C-alpha positions as CSV (number, residue, x, y, z in Angstrom):
1,M,151.6,96.9,137.1
2,N,151.5,96.9,133.3
3,A,150.4,93.2,133.6
4,Q,147.6,94.3,135.7
5,I,146.5,97.0,133.4
6,R,146.7,94.5,130.3
7,T,144.8,92.0,132.4
8,T,142.2,94.7,133.4
9,G,141.7,95.8,129.6
10,S,141.4,92.7,128.4
11,S,138.8,91.5,130.8
12,S,136.8,94.7,130.2
13,S,136.9,94.1,126.2
14,R,135.8,90.4,126.5
15,P,132.1,91.1,127.4
16,G,131.3,93.5,124.5
17,G,133.0,91.0,122.1
18,S,131.4,88.3,123.6
19,T,128.1,90.0,123.3
20,L,128.7,90.8,119.5
21,G,129.8,87.2,118.6
22,K,126.7,85.9,120.3
23,E,124.6,88.4,118.4
24,R,126.2,87.5,115.1
25,V,125.7,83.4,115.8
26,S,122.3,84.3,116.8
27,R,121.4,86.2,113.5
28,R,123.2,83.4,111.6
29,S,121.1,80.6,113.4
30,E,117.8,82.6,112.8
31,W,118.5,83.1,109.2
32,L,119.4,79.2,108.8
33,R,115.8,78.7,110.7
34,E,114.0,80.9,108.3
35,L,115.7,79.1,105.3
36,I,114.9,75.9,106.4
37,K,111.4,76.9,107.0
38,D,110.9,78.0,103.7
39,K,112.9,75.6,102.1
40,W,110.4,74.7,99.5
41,M,109.7,78.4,98.4
42,Y,113.4,79.2,97.8
43,A,113.4,75.8,95.8
44,M,110.8,77.1,93.7
45,L,112.7,80.5,93.2
46,L,116.0,78.6,92.3
47,P,115.0,77.7,88.6
48,G,114.0,81.3,87.8
49,V,117.3,82.7,89.6
50,L,119.4,80.3,87.5
51,F,117.8,81.3,84.4
52,F,118.6,85.0,85.0
53,I,122.1,84.3,85.8
54,I,122.9,81.8,83.1
55,F,121.0,83.5,80.3
56,K,120.9,87.1,81.2
57,Y,124.0,87.8,83.4
58,V,126.4,85.6,82.2
59,P,126.2,86.6,78.4
60,M,126.8,90.2,79.6
61,Y,130.4,89.2,79.6
62,G,130.1,89.3,75.7
63,V,129.4,93.1,75.6
64,I,133.4,93.4,75.4
65,I,133.3,92.7,71.7
66,A,131.5,96.1,71.3
67,F,134.6,97.7,71.8
68,Q,136.7,95.4,69.9
69,D,137.4,94.2,66.4
70,Y,136.2,90.7,67.5
71,Q,137.5,87.7,65.4
72,P,135.9,84.3,66.2
73,Y,139.2,82.5,65.9
74,Q,140.9,84.9,68.2
75,G,138.3,85.0,70.9
76,V,137.1,87.7,73.1
77,M,140.6,87.8,75.0
78,G,142.6,87.8,71.8
79,S,140.6,90.2,69.5
80,S,142.3,93.7,69.2
81,W,141.0,96.6,71.1
82,A,138.7,99.1,69.2
83,G,137.6,101.7,71.4
84,L,134.4,103.5,70.3
85,K,135.1,103.0,66.5
86,H,132.0,101.0,66.1
87,F,129.6,103.4,68.0
88,E,131.0,106.2,65.9
89,R,130.4,104.5,62.6
90,F,126.8,103.6,63.7
91,F,126.1,107.2,64.7
92,S,127.7,108.4,61.4
93,E,125.7,106.0,59.3
94,P,123.2,107.5,57.0
95,Q,120.8,104.9,57.9
96,F,120.9,105.6,61.8
97,W,118.3,108.2,61.8
98,Q,115.8,106.1,59.8
99,L,116.3,103.1,62.2
100,F,115.9,105.5,65.1
101,R,113.1,107.1,63.9
102,N,111.2,103.5,62.7
103,T,112.0,102.1,66.3
104,L,110.8,105.3,68.1
105,L,107.5,105.4,66.3
106,L,106.9,101.7,66.9
107,A,107.8,102.1,70.6
108,I,105.4,105.2,71.1
109,Y,102.6,103.4,69.3
110,N,103.1,100.7,71.7
111,I,103.1,102.9,74.8
112,V,100.1,104.9,73.4
113,F,97.8,102.3,71.8
114,F,98.8,99.0,73.2
115,F,99.7,99.8,77.0
116,P,96.4,101.2,78.0
117,L,94.2,98.5,76.3
118,P,94.9,95.6,78.8
119,I,93.9,98.0,81.6
120,V,90.5,98.9,80.0
121,L,89.7,95.3,79.2
122,A,90.6,94.2,82.7
123,L,88.2,97.0,83.9
124,M,85.6,95.7,81.7
125,L,86.0,92.1,82.7
126,N,85.9,93.4,86.3
127,E,82.4,94.5,85.8
128,V,80.9,91.4,84.6
129,R,79.0,89.6,87.3
130,V,78.4,86.3,85.3
131,E,81.2,84.1,86.1
132,R,80.7,81.6,83.3
133,F,80.6,84.2,80.6
134,K,83.6,86.0,82.2
135,R,85.5,82.9,82.4
136,F,84.9,82.1,78.5
137,V,85.8,85.6,77.6
138,Q,89.0,85.3,79.5
139,T,89.7,82.1,77.8
140,M,89.1,83.3,74.3
141,I,91.4,86.2,74.9
142,Y,94.3,84.5,76.3
143,I,94.5,81.9,73.5
144,P,96.2,84.2,70.9
145,H,99.1,84.7,73.0
146,F,100.1,81.0,72.7
147,V,100.3,81.5,69.1
148,S,103.2,81.7,67.3
149,W,104.1,85.1,65.4
150,V,104.6,82.9,62.2
151,V,101.0,81.7,62.5
152,V,99.8,85.2,63.3
153,V,101.4,86.7,60.3
154,G,100.2,83.9,58.2
155,V,96.4,84.4,59.3
156,F,96.9,88.2,58.6
157,Y,98.5,87.3,55.3
158,I,95.5,85.2,54.2
159,I,93.1,88.1,55.3
160,L,94.7,91.0,53.7
161,T,96.0,89.6,50.6
162,T,94.9,91.1,47.3
163,E,94.6,87.6,45.9
164,G,91.4,86.2,47.6
165,G,91.9,88.0,50.9
166,I,88.5,88.6,52.6
167,I,89.1,92.3,53.4
168,N,90.0,93.1,49.8
169,E,87.2,91.0,48.5
170,M,84.7,93.1,50.7
171,L,86.5,96.3,49.6
172,F,86.3,95.4,45.9
173,A,82.5,94.4,46.1
174,L,81.9,98.0,48.1
175,T,84.3,100.2,46.0
176,G,85.7,98.4,43.0
177,H,89.4,98.7,44.2
178,K,91.7,96.5,46.4
179,I,94.7,97.8,48.7
180,A,97.9,96.1,49.0
181,F,98.0,96.3,52.8
182,L,100.9,94.1,52.9
183,L,103.1,96.1,50.5
184,E,102.1,99.6,51.2
185,P,104.4,101.4,53.6
186,S,101.7,103.6,55.0
187,W,100.0,100.6,56.3
188,F,102.8,98.8,58.0
189,R,102.7,100.4,61.5
190,T,98.9,99.9,61.6
191,I,99.3,96.1,60.7
192,I,102.1,95.7,63.3
193,M,99.9,97.4,66.1
194,S,96.8,95.3,65.0
195,Q,98.8,92.0,65.4
196,S,100.2,92.8,68.6
197,I,97.0,94.0,70.0
198,W,95.2,90.9,68.9
199,K,97.8,88.6,70.2
200,E,98.8,90.1,73.6
201,V,96.2,92.3,74.8
202,G,94.4,89.5,76.3
203,W,97.2,88.2,78.1
204,G,98.1,91.6,79.7
205,T,95.4,91.7,81.4
206,I,96.2,89.0,84.0
207,I,98.2,91.2,86.1
208,F,95.6,93.9,86.2
209,L,92.7,91.5,87.2
210,A,94.9,90.1,89.8
211,A,95.3,93.7,91.2
212,L,91.9,94.2,91.0
213,S,90.9,91.1,92.8
214,G,92.7,92.7,95.9
215,V,90.4,95.8,96.1
216,D,88.4,95.7,99.4
217,V,84.9,95.0,98.4
218,Q,83.6,97.2,101.4
219,L,84.9,100.2,99.7
220,Y,82.3,99.6,96.9
221,E,79.5,99.0,99.3
222,A,80.3,102.2,101.2
223,A,80.5,104.3,97.7
224,R,77.1,102.8,96.8
225,I,75.5,103.8,100.0
226,D,76.9,107.3,99.5
227,G,75.3,107.3,95.9
228,A,78.3,106.8,93.8
229,N,77.4,105.2,90.6
230,R,79.6,102.7,88.6
231,L,81.7,105.3,86.9
232,R,82.5,107.1,90.1
233,Q,83.4,104.0,91.9
234,L,85.6,103.1,88.7
235,W,87.4,106.6,89.0
236,H,87.7,106.8,92.8
237,I,88.2,103.3,94.0
238,T,89.1,101.0,91.2
239,L,91.8,102.9,89.6
240,P,93.5,104.3,92.4
241,A,93.8,100.7,93.6
242,I,95.7,99.5,90.8
243,R,97.6,102.9,90.1
244,S,100.9,101.6,91.6
245,T,100.6,98.4,89.5
246,I,100.1,100.5,86.3
247,V,103.1,102.6,87.1
248,I,105.4,99.7,87.9
249,L,104.5,98.1,84.6
250,L,105.0,101.2,82.8
251,I,108.3,101.6,83.9
252,L,109.0,98.0,83.0
253,R,107.7,98.6,79.7
254,L,110.0,101.4,79.2
255,G,113.1,99.3,79.9
256,T,112.1,97.3,76.7
257,F,110.8,100.7,75.0
258,L,113.1,100.0,71.8
259,D,112.6,96.4,71.7
260,S,110.2,96.3,68.6
261,G,110.1,92.4,68.6
262,F,112.3,91.1,66.2
263,E,110.6,88.1,64.9
264,H,107.4,90.0,64.5
265,I,109.1,92.8,62.3
266,F,111.4,90.3,60.4
267,L,108.5,88.4,59.4
268,M,106.6,91.4,58.0
269,L,109.4,93.0,56.2
270,A,109.2,93.3,52.5
271,P,111.3,95.3,50.1
272,T,108.6,97.7,49.7
273,N,108.3,98.6,53.2
274,R,111.7,98.3,54.6
275,D,112.2,102.1,54.7
276,V,109.4,102.1,57.4
277,G,109.9,98.8,58.9
278,E,113.5,98.5,59.5
279,V,114.3,98.6,63.2
280,F,117.3,98.1,65.4
281,D,116.5,94.5,65.9
282,T,116.3,93.5,62.6
283,Y,119.4,95.7,61.6
284,V,121.5,93.8,64.2
285,Y,120.5,90.5,62.8
286,V,121.5,91.5,59.2
287,K,124.9,93.2,60.4
288,G,125.5,90.5,62.9
289,L,124.5,87.2,61.5
290,T,124.2,87.7,58.0
291,Q,127.3,89.8,57.5
292,A,129.3,88.5,60.6
293,Q,130.0,92.0,61.7
294,Y,129.8,90.9,65.4
295,S,131.3,94.0,67.1
296,Y,129.4,96.5,65.0
297,S,126.0,94.7,65.8
298,A,127.2,94.2,69.3
299,A,127.7,98.0,69.6
300,V,124.3,98.8,68.2
301,G,122.5,96.4,70.7
302,L,124.4,97.9,73.5
303,F,123.2,101.4,72.4
304,K,119.8,100.3,72.7
305,S,120.2,98.7,76.0
306,F,121.6,101.9,77.2
307,I,118.7,103.9,76.0
308,G,116.2,101.4,77.9
309,L,118.2,101.7,81.1
310,I,118.1,105.4,81.0
311,L,114.3,105.3,80.5
312,V,114.0,102.9,83.3
313,L,116.0,105.3,85.7
314,G,114.1,108.3,84.7
315,A,110.6,106.8,84.8
316,N,111.5,105.5,88.3
317,W,112.7,109.0,89.4
318,M,109.6,110.6,88.1
319,A,107.2,107.9,89.8
320,K,109.0,108.5,93.2
321,K,108.8,112.3,92.5
322,F,104.9,112.1,92.2
323,G,104.7,109.9,95.3
324,Q,104.3,106.5,93.6
325,E,106.1,103.2,94.2
326,G,109.0,102.5,91.9
327,V,110.6,99.3,90.9
328,Y,113.4,100.0,93.5
């Protein structure tokens, strides 16, 4: 009787197990078919994935040295543990608030002055109806993106220098005075933002122009029939159509909120403007590479990255709170 019960139970459980197994095999085979079908798409994706794994995720292992007294000859595993000592030192440094203020001000300038300009420029280009002229303008504003910061700073130096710079020559002809733009601390942030705008604002329009190209033309035709002029079409159709793109790019921008651009700032620094120009990126370079304080500089970099993470999470939460799509 017991044998009969065991036989009955096992036979009753077999159909369910067999069905579950078949479903798993079916899902696996379906996944393989989709993979084979789109194999070239995944092959194109592979270099980008490998780039992020090798150069973004694997190096995160080195964050450990921020909590150690790292010595190169002892290695990561052999260096002694220091806990939060380097963070405490950084927060107690008299220079901390100066660095934080300088970095924060440049970050705010980027959000307030730089971020909206690609949107405005893309909207203006979208209104151009002469395709040849539109392509010419796009080409001209894209070119500066491919110019290195060394060249950009050199060009601005030639233009703004007091020794034969065209701007100072014009000022001298009009007022009889020259301004040392490159040495005056009050002009540092203005020049930094001007260079960033000239170099990158055109390149930033690409994503917004791509988003604008997806707007349904019939919406504009219906708006014109209803008597809406260009400005109302812009406000009620164009901007709502790219609103999600703007929100996502703003969230991503906040992720690098405290990244001022090391190369750019470093090339513009001088002894006279260091009080307003020294930021976290240049400070990490000085402490980490020139003074070999590896653990301390890693702690500074980790603090900056942590602030960026908090800003991304907060901005994403706010975007979803107001009914917009976030990055996740």
